VMD Tcl script that draws the C-alpha trace (Angstrom):
set ca {
  {34.58 -52.06 -75.84}
  {31.65 -52.37 -73.25}
  {33.56 -53.79 -70.69}
  {36.30 -51.10 -70.93}
  {33.66 -48.29 -70.72}
  {32.18 -49.44 -67.96}
  {35.74 -49.78 -66.02}
  {35.86 -46.25 -66.95}
  {32.78 -44.93 -65.44}
  {33.61 -47.03 -62.17}
  {29.66 -47.67 -61.58}
  {28.96 -51.42 -62.42}
  {25.33 -51.92 -62.82}
  {24.57 -54.45 -60.22}
  {25.82 -51.70 -57.42}
  {23.84 -48.79 -58.59}
  {20.57 -49.74 -56.27}
  {22.95 -50.11 -53.19}
  {23.97 -46.78 -53.75}
  {20.48 -45.34 -54.03}
  {19.54 -47.31 -50.76}
  {22.30 -45.71 -49.05}
  {21.50 -42.07 -50.12}
  {17.93 -42.46 -49.16}
  {18.73 -43.87 -45.83}
  {21.14 -41.18 -45.38}
  {18.34 -38.80 -46.02}
  {15.95 -40.48 -43.65}
  {18.26 -40.42 -41.00}
  {19.07 -37.06 -41.05}
  {15.43 -35.89 -41.24}
  {14.82 -38.10 -37.86}
  {17.76 -36.08 -36.01}
  {16.77 -32.83 -37.38}
  {12.94 -33.57 -35.73}
  {14.21 -34.72 -32.64}
  {16.75 -31.79 -32.27}
  {14.34 -29.01 -33.16}
  {10.71 -30.28 -31.91}
  {10.97 -33.48 -29.80}
  {14.00 -32.15 -27.63}
  {12.59 -28.64 -26.81}
  {9.02 -29.68 -25.98}
  {10.57 -32.41 -23.71}
  {12.86 -29.77 -22.19}
  {9.78 -27.17 -21.73}
  {7.89 -29.93 -19.62}
  {10.80 -30.66 -17.38}
  {11.75 -27.03 -16.68}
  {9.78 -24.28 -15.51}
  {9.60 -21.72 -17.75}
  {10.25 -18.04 -16.51}
  {7.37 -15.56 -16.18}
  {6.31 -13.98 -19.28}
  {6.38 -10.28 -19.60}
  {2.82 -10.46 -20.97}
  {0.99 -12.28 -18.42}
  {-2.13 -11.00 -17.11}
  {-1.84 -10.29 -13.40}
  {-4.34 -8.32 -11.09}
  {-3.77 -4.69 -10.72}
  {-5.44 -1.58 -9.52}
  {-6.77 1.34 -11.64}
  {-4.30 3.01 -14.25}
  {-1.95 5.63 -12.56}
  {-2.15 8.86 -13.92}
  {0.23 10.04 -16.73}
  {2.63 12.62 -15.93}
  {5.22 14.20 -18.72}
  {8.04 14.35 -16.69}
  {7.72 10.75 -15.27}
  {10.09 7.85 -17.02}
  {7.98 5.52 -15.27}
  {4.58 4.75 -13.83}
  {4.22 5.48 -10.12}
  {2.33 3.35 -7.43}
  {-1.15 2.70 -8.09}
  {-3.23 5.73 -7.10}
  {-7.06 5.42 -6.24}
  {-9.34 6.64 -8.67}
  {-11.13 9.74 -7.37}
  {-14.32 8.45 -8.03}
  {-14.09 5.62 -5.72}
  {-14.92 7.35 -2.67}
  {-17.00 4.95 -0.97}
  {-14.24 3.98 1.62}
  {-16.82 2.82 4.62}
  {-16.34 -0.08 7.04}
  {-17.95 -2.53 4.79}
  {-15.32 -2.16 2.22}
  {-12.60 -3.22 4.44}
  {-14.13 -6.58 4.46}
  {-13.65 -9.08 7.41}
  {-9.97 -8.52 7.76}
  {-10.66 -4.75 9.02}
  {-7.54 -2.59 8.96}
  {-5.45 -5.14 7.61}
  {-7.57 -6.22 4.83}
  {-6.71 -6.03 1.22}
  {-6.98 -3.03 -0.28}
  {-10.86 -1.75 -0.99}
  {-10.55 -0.66 -4.40}
  {-11.90 -2.89 -7.11}
  {-9.25 -4.74 -9.35}
  {-9.46 -3.62 -12.78}
  {-8.79 -5.58 -16.30}
  {-5.38 -3.78 -16.64}
  {-2.55 -5.51 -18.52}
  {0.70 -5.29 -16.88}
  {4.23 -6.56 -16.63}
  {4.67 -9.38 -14.10}
  {7.98 -8.85 -12.13}
  {10.22 -12.08 -11.97}
  {11.66 -12.65 -8.54}
  {15.55 -12.74 -8.22}
  {17.59 -15.66 -8.81}
  {19.99 -16.42 -5.87}
  {22.97 -17.24 -8.09}
  {22.50 -13.34 -9.28}
  {24.17 -11.71 -6.19}
  {25.74 -12.60 -2.86}
  {23.06 -10.58 -1.24}
  {19.76 -12.21 -0.76}
  {16.48 -11.40 -2.97}
  {17.71 -8.56 -5.26}
  {14.46 -7.61 -7.49}
  {16.50 -8.21 -10.85}
  {16.57 -10.95 -13.29}
  {19.22 -13.30 -14.46}
  {21.22 -11.85 -17.26}
  {20.84 -8.22 -16.33}
  {19.93 -7.34 -20.01}
  {19.65 -3.55 -20.23}
  {16.43 -3.52 -22.34}
  {14.74 -6.20 -20.04}
  {15.60 -4.77 -16.83}
  {14.53 -1.67 -17.63}
  {11.14 -2.61 -18.14}
  {11.07 -4.92 -15.18}
  {12.68 -2.74 -12.37}
  {10.04 0.08 -12.71}
  {7.65 -2.38 -10.99}
  {9.96 -2.20 -8.00}
  {9.85 1.76 -7.87}
  {8.44 3.94 -5.77}
  {6.43 6.97 -6.75}
  {8.49 9.46 -8.51}
  {6.23 12.60 -7.02}
  {7.27 11.86 -3.49}
  {10.32 13.72 -2.56}
  {11.82 12.82 1.14}
  {13.07 15.81 2.96}
  {14.38 14.53 6.45}
  {14.37 11.59 8.73}
  {14.36 12.02 12.63}
  {14.97 8.47 13.86}
  {15.53 7.55 17.29}
  {16.75 3.76 18.10}
  {16.46 1.74 21.38}
  {19.09 -1.16 20.69}
  {19.81 -4.36 22.97}
  {22.98 -6.08 22.43}
  {23.36 -9.50 23.41}
  {25.67 -10.13 26.62}
  {25.28 -6.51 27.87}
  {23.17 -5.63 30.76}
  {22.04 -9.11 30.76}
  {20.29 -9.35 27.36}
  {20.18 -12.75 25.91}
  {19.22 -11.46 22.30}
  {19.95 -8.47 20.23}
  {17.06 -6.45 19.32}
  {16.06 -3.15 17.79}
  {12.92 -0.66 18.51}
  {12.75 2.49 16.77}
  {10.58 5.94 16.35}
  {10.77 7.93 13.32}
  {9.29 11.05 11.91}
  {9.56 11.25 7.96}
  {9.07 14.63 6.52}
  {8.31 14.76 2.68}
  {7.07 16.54 -0.08}
  {4.33 15.78 -2.95}
  {5.50 16.85 -6.03}
  {2.92 15.52 -8.49}
  {-0.98 14.17 -9.27}
  {-2.59 13.78 -5.79}
  {-3.02 10.41 -4.35}
  {-4.06 8.63 -1.12}
  {-1.68 5.87 -1.09}
  {1.42 6.10 1.02}
  {4.23 3.51 0.21}
  {7.33 3.24 2.35}
  {10.15 0.43 2.25}
  {9.85 -1.59 5.29}
  {11.38 -5.28 4.96}
  {10.65 -7.52 8.10}
  {9.55 -4.75 10.39}
  {6.33 -4.61 12.57}
  {5.23 -1.38 12.06}
  {2.69 0.96 14.10}
  {1.35 3.97 12.10}
  {1.30 6.78 14.61}
  {0.18 9.56 12.25}
  {0.42 11.64 8.80}
  {0.12 15.40 9.29}
  {0.25 17.99 6.81}
  {2.13 21.55 7.22}
  {-0.86 23.12 7.94}
  {-1.68 20.83 10.48}
  {-4.33 18.58 9.07}
  {-4.01 15.09 10.05}
  {-5.10 12.20 8.13}
  {-6.03 8.82 9.06}
  {-5.29 5.27 7.39}
  {-8.43 3.33 6.04}
  {-6.15 0.12 5.19}
  {-2.80 -1.47 4.60}
  {-0.96 -3.94 3.15}
  {2.49 -5.45 2.82}
  {3.96 -5.82 -0.90}
  {5.98 -8.87 -0.49}
  {7.47 -8.16 -4.27}
  {8.70 -4.68 -3.41}
  {9.18 -5.23 0.36}
  {7.00 -2.05 1.04}
  {4.24 -1.13 3.53}
  {1.19 0.46 1.91}
  {-1.37 2.73 3.36}
  {-4.50 3.64 2.03}
  {-5.15 7.08 3.82}
  {-8.75 8.77 3.76}
  {-8.09 11.87 1.67}
  {-5.59 12.39 -1.18}
  {-1.95 14.19 -0.72}
  {-1.96 17.28 -2.20}
  {0.52 18.39 -4.75}
  {3.40 20.83 -3.39}
  {2.26 20.29 0.30}
  {5.03 18.91 2.95}
  {3.74 15.74 5.37}
  {5.11 14.51 8.27}
  {4.67 10.65 8.85}
  {5.31 9.26 12.43}
  {5.85 5.47 12.83}
  {7.04 2.93 15.77}
  {8.52 -0.36 14.77}
  {10.46 -2.96 16.03}
  {12.70 -5.82 14.34}
  {14.96 -8.69 14.85}
  {19.04 -8.00 14.58}
  {20.22 -10.55 11.76}
  {22.66 -13.15 13.14}
  {23.70 -14.72 10.10}
  {24.50 -12.70 7.03}
  {25.54 -9.07 6.75}
  {22.64 -6.79 5.56}
  {20.55 -4.53 7.38}
  {21.16 -4.41 11.34}
  {23.57 -7.28 12.07}
  {25.45 -8.97 15.19}
  {29.48 -9.38 15.00}
  {31.77 -10.49 17.68}
  {35.05 -11.33 18.75}
  {36.52 -13.95 20.96}
  {38.40 -13.76 24.20}
  {41.14 -15.72 25.55}
  {38.72 -17.59 27.79}
  {36.61 -18.75 25.03}
  {33.45 -16.08 25.66}
  {32.34 -13.85 23.11}
  {31.89 -10.12 23.18}
  {28.96 -8.86 20.62}
  {28.55 -5.88 18.69}
  {26.16 -4.38 16.40}
  {26.71 -2.85 13.18}
  {24.45 -2.05 9.91}
  {25.01 -2.75 5.95}
  {22.68 -0.82 3.67}
  {24.07 -1.26 0.30}
  {22.39 -1.88 -1.78}
  {19.01 -2.19 -0.13}
  {19.71 -2.94 3.44}
  {18.63 0.16 5.02}
  {14.63 -0.96 4.73}
  {15.58 -3.72 7.04}
  {16.46 -1.65 10.02}
  {14.40 1.49 9.52}
  {11.38 2.37 7.28}
  {12.78 4.45 4.30}
  {12.34 5.56 0.55}
  {15.00 3.46 0.17}
  {15.98 4.24 -3.59}
  {19.41 5.81 -4.39}
  {17.81 8.98 -6.16}
  {15.39 9.45 -2.93}
  {18.05 11.68 -0.86}
  {17.30 13.27 2.28}
  {18.95 14.30 5.68}
  {19.05 11.81 8.66}
  {19.16 12.90 12.24}
  {19.74 10.04 14.45}
  {19.56 9.05 18.50}
  {20.83 6.05 19.66}
  {20.00 4.50 23.35}
  {22.61 1.84 23.80}
  {24.32 -0.28 26.31}
  {26.48 2.31 28.15}
  {29.79 -0.28 27.66}
  {29.73 0.23 23.81}
  {30.54 3.35 21.61}
  {28.29 4.46 19.10}
  {29.22 5.77 15.78}
  {27.11 6.90 12.58}
  {27.84 8.93 9.27}
  {27.70 12.12 11.39}
  {29.92 13.32 13.99}
  {28.59 12.93 17.58}
  {26.63 15.99 18.66}
  {25.92 14.82 22.38}
  {26.59 11.61 24.26}
  {25.66 11.18 28.17}
  {24.32 8.65 30.60}
  {20.69 8.47 30.37}
  {18.47 8.05 33.47}
  {18.10 4.33 32.84}
  {20.88 2.67 34.48}
  {23.36 0.94 31.85}
  {22.04 3.16 29.17}
  {23.68 5.89 27.53}
  {22.19 8.15 24.97}
  {24.13 9.37 21.74}
  {22.93 12.12 19.43}
  {24.34 12.61 16.30}
  {24.53 15.83 14.01}
  {22.32 15.91 10.61}
  {23.87 14.35 7.68}
  {23.86 16.06 4.57}
  {21.52 15.02 2.27}
  {22.58 11.45 1.03}
  {20.99 8.05 -0.48}
  {19.19 5.88 2.43}
  {21.55 2.82 1.47}
  {24.69 5.18 2.84}
  {22.96 5.56 6.36}
  {24.99 3.57 8.86}
  {25.84 3.21 12.31}
  {27.78 0.66 14.70}
  {27.71 -0.09 18.50}
  {31.23 -1.21 19.44}
  {33.81 -1.29 22.26}
  {36.61 -0.36 19.87}
  {38.89 2.83 20.65}
  {38.36 5.84 18.41}
  {41.04 6.63 15.85}
  {40.58 10.14 13.77}
  {42.37 11.72 11.13}
  {42.06 14.75 8.93}
  {41.81 14.46 5.10}
  {41.50 17.31 3.14}
  {39.96 19.07 5.86}
  {37.52 16.66 6.57}
  {37.80 14.48 10.09}
  {37.80 10.58 9.13}
  {36.95 8.49 12.40}
}
mol new
graphics top color blue
foreach p $ca { graphics top sphere $p radius 0.5 }
foreach p [lrange $ca 0 end-1] q [lrange $ca 1 end] { graphics top cylinder $p $q radius 0.2 }
display resetview
């Protein structure tokens, strides 16, 4: 009777310790795997891979910007009106090009992350991987210009040298611009304009009343790709100002953003070089100083001095094109554009023939 009952249960007494041992071994192995998966492995990865910049990092920053009810984001750092001791000693040993003389405060701000190359086919876009809307909305604020400055008109004059024309061995660009803008918010004596890889000379800043203001210091913001000037007095709300700048820049020979070379090859193997621009999404700042944000629309009046063998084209119709006093140079003046975003500003110098067609009453060339 006893043997028959043990056969029914199927668990001989001598096998029970082995089954308990197997069960305990399985639980132990499961615990070890869990420890490796959730503790050891993440720690190992964190030591090998550099973590992304945190949104809560403390970074040096200027005084808090003034609040404004109509502003969806903070403007560039204005100077505290109480900090008025901008004398020669405050500039430091670097003089005009020294860092801003205002004191760094204990303000906690978001740290922008630099772009990842795989995010886009153009270089250095200031957006993070993933394009998460909530995260991007907080981070891209740090790349924005002041919402209280509204550009009105750019008057730009370019002297363009093209490789292979008039004996030039390299292509280059030199420019002069007069930029009119209006201040529609709290007074500030910081002036910021996009200018990537441009060598800029500040000429003047004048109000509509004729009052001139001189810069006290300047610095380049590597993250925002902007040139920033600290001027001697705050720019007043509601006032219109005119800023005059000279600049030079190299022409891109590898890539298609900003002002770049293009060419075609003749049957004898020689190249004929030409120039063109690409402003979208953020290329206009590479060939002219501009408030290079889509919402900051303004008119553009463009004049190009270029080799006589090339035809100049731009967003607007040609107003005047004539040979200049300099041999081999032609001056082409374009009519002003309508109010458009800076990334739409474009011009080209080619020897292509012109073809035009009227579409819905608009001449397309």
